[in-house]
C-alpha positions as CSV (number, residue, x, y, z in Angstrom):
1,M,-55.9,-67.6,3.8
2,H,-53.3,-64.9,3.0
3,R,-50.3,-66.9,1.7
4,P,-47.7,-64.1,1.9
5,G,-48.5,-63.5,5.5
6,T,-48.3,-67.3,6.2
7,F,-45.0,-67.4,4.3
8,A,-43.5,-64.5,6.4
9,A,-44.7,-66.2,9.6
10,L,-43.3,-69.6,8.7
11,L,-40.0,-68.1,7.5
12,G,-39.6,-66.1,10.7
13,L,-40.3,-69.2,12.8
14,T,-37.9,-71.2,10.7
15,R,-35.1,-68.7,11.0
16,A,-35.5,-68.6,14.8
17,A,-35.6,-72.4,15.0
18,S,-32.5,-72.7,12.8
19,A,-30.4,-70.4,14.9
20,I,-31.5,-72.3,18.0
21,G,-30.8,-75.6,16.4
22,D,-27.4,-74.6,15.0
23,F,-26.0,-72.7,18.0
24,W,-27.9,-73.9,21.1
25,V,-28.9,-77.4,20.4
26,Q,-25.9,-78.6,18.5
27,T,-23.4,-80.3,20.8
28,D,-19.8,-79.3,21.0
29,F,-18.9,-82.8,19.9
30,C,-21.0,-82.6,16.7
31,A,-19.7,-79.1,15.9
32,R,-16.1,-80.2,16.2
33,V,-16.3,-83.7,14.6
34,K,-18.9,-83.3,11.8
35,A,-16.2,-82.3,9.3
36,A,-13.8,-85.1,10.3
37,S,-12.4,-87.4,7.6
38,D,-9.9,-90.2,7.4
39,D,-7.6,-87.7,5.5
40,H,-8.2,-85.0,8.1
41,P,-9.0,-86.6,11.4
42,V,-10.3,-84.6,14.3
43,T,-9.0,-84.9,17.9
44,Y,-11.8,-84.3,20.3
45,V,-11.1,-83.5,24.0
46,D,-14.0,-84.3,26.2
47,P,-14.5,-81.2,28.4
48,D,-15.5,-83.2,31.4
49,T,-13.0,-86.0,31.4
50,Q,-10.3,-84.5,29.3
51,E,-10.2,-87.8,27.4
52,K,-8.8,-87.4,23.8
53,T,-10.4,-89.4,21.0
54,I,-9.6,-89.3,17.3
55,H,-12.4,-89.3,14.7
56,G,-12.4,-90.0,11.0
57,S,-14.9,-90.1,8.2
58,A,-17.4,-92.5,9.7
59,D,-17.6,-90.5,12.9
60,G,-17.8,-87.2,10.9
61,R,-20.7,-88.5,8.9
62,Q,-22.5,-89.7,12.1
63,A,-21.9,-86.4,14.0
64,C,-23.1,-84.4,11.1
65,L,-26.2,-86.5,10.7
66,H,-26.9,-86.3,14.5
67,H,-26.6,-82.5,14.3
68,C,-28.9,-82.3,11.3
69,L,-31.5,-84.5,12.9
70,T,-31.6,-82.4,16.1
71,Y,-31.6,-79.2,13.9
72,V,-34.6,-80.4,11.9
73,A,-36.4,-81.6,15.1
74,T,-35.9,-78.1,16.6
75,Q,-37.4,-76.6,13.4
76,A,-40.3,-79.0,13.5
77,I,-41.1,-78.2,17.2
78,V,-40.6,-74.4,17.0
79,V,-42.4,-74.0,13.7
80,G,-45.2,-76.4,14.7
81,L,-45.8,-74.6,18.0
82,G,-45.5,-71.2,16.5
83,A,-47.8,-72.0,13.6
84,R,-50.4,-73.4,16.1
85,A,-50.1,-70.2,18.2
86,L,-50.7,-68.1,15.1
87,G,-53.6,-70.2,13.9
88,I,-51.8,-71.6,10.9
89,R,-52.4,-75.2,9.8
90,V,-49.5,-76.5,7.8
91,H,-50.3,-79.4,5.6
92,P,-48.4,-82.5,6.8
93,G,-47.0,-83.3,3.4
94,A,-45.8,-79.8,2.8
95,A,-44.2,-79.8,6.3
96,G,-42.5,-83.1,5.6
97,A,-41.1,-81.9,2.2
98,A,-39.9,-78.6,3.8
99,L,-38.2,-80.5,6.7
100,A,-36.6,-83.0,4.2
101,L,-35.2,-80.1,2.1
102,S,-33.8,-78.5,5.3
103,L,-32.3,-81.8,6.4
104,G,-30.6,-82.6,3.1
105,T,-29.3,-79.2,2.4
106,H,-28.1,-78.7,5.9
107,Y,-26.2,-82.0,5.8
108,A,-24.7,-81.1,2.4
109,A,-23.3,-77.8,3.8
110,D,-22.2,-79.0,7.2
111,R,-20.4,-82.2,6.2
112,R,-17.3,-80.5,4.9
113,P,-14.0,-82.2,5.3
114,P,-11.2,-79.8,4.3
115,G,-11.0,-79.6,0.5
116,A,-14.0,-81.8,-0.1
117,G,-17.1,-79.9,1.2
118,I,-19.7,-78.6,-1.1
119,L,-19.4,-75.0,0.2
120,E,-15.7,-74.9,-0.2
121,K,-16.0,-76.3,-3.7
122,L,-18.7,-73.8,-4.6
123,A,-16.7,-70.9,-3.1
124,A,-13.7,-72.0,-5.2
125,K,-15.8,-72.2,-8.4
126,I,-17.1,-68.7,-8.0
127,G,-13.8,-67.1,-7.0
128,K,-14.4,-66.9,-3.2
129,S,-11.7,-69.3,-1.9
130,D,-9.9,-66.5,0.0
131,F,-13.2,-65.4,1.6
132,Y,-14.1,-68.9,2.5
133,R,-10.8,-69.7,4.4
134,P,-11.1,-69.4,8.2
135,A,-9.8,-66.1,9.5
136,G,-10.1,-67.0,13.2
137,F,-12.5,-66.6,16.1
138,G,-15.2,-68.6,14.1
139,M,-16.5,-65.5,12.3
140,N,-15.1,-65.9,8.9
141,G,-16.2,-66.3,5.3
142,A,-17.0,-70.0,5.7
143,F,-19.3,-69.2,8.5
144,H,-21.1,-66.5,6.5
145,L,-21.3,-68.6,3.4
146,D,-22.7,-71.5,5.5
147,N,-25.3,-69.2,7.0
148,S,-26.4,-67.7,3.7
149,W,-26.7,-71.2,2.2
150,H,-29.0,-72.2,5.1
151,H,-31.0,-69.0,4.8
152,G,-31.6,-69.5,1.1
153,W,-32.7,-73.1,1.5
154,E,-34.9,-72.2,4.5
155,T,-36.6,-69.6,2.5
156,L,-37.5,-72.2,-0.1
157,A,-38.5,-74.6,2.7
158,A,-40.8,-72.0,4.2
159,L,-42.4,-71.4,0.8
160,I,-43.0,-75.2,0.4
161,A,-44.5,-75.3,3.8
162,T,-47.2,-72.7,2.8
163,T,-48.5,-75.2,0.2
164,N,-52.1,-76.0,1.1
165,A,-51.7,-74.3,4.5
166,T,-55.0,-73.0,6.1
167,T,-56.0,-71.0,9.0
168,R,-57.7,-72.4,12.1
């Protein structure tokens, strides 16, 4: 088996699955509520009923976890099907470790109440606070730092997933 080729295939599949999980599978509710805290509650307006609900820390943690679970499930399905189509057998233990890394690091990045999230703190520590702050329209420094965080961890996860991988 050629490990670099397997790594490249798994990384490509992982990146595609990540984009699908983050932008297509994630619900509007999770996207809006996952950063809620008791200090910074989020008001969510249901698009169908127009009902307004207020959400704090517990709901924020639950929404973030729900998003991360659907995100990792999307990765498992896409990478699993893609690997099968390419004739790659991923070792179950390596797959589990890669998905666990993806889940944990995704939750750490996406659970970010204002002033308390790991990405915001890291940005401040390295002098990127101004870049991190939202500039509008969703395309801002926080978005890019979030994406690059995920890309880095997904690269490590794909490398882990190649451990003991074989071809069919």
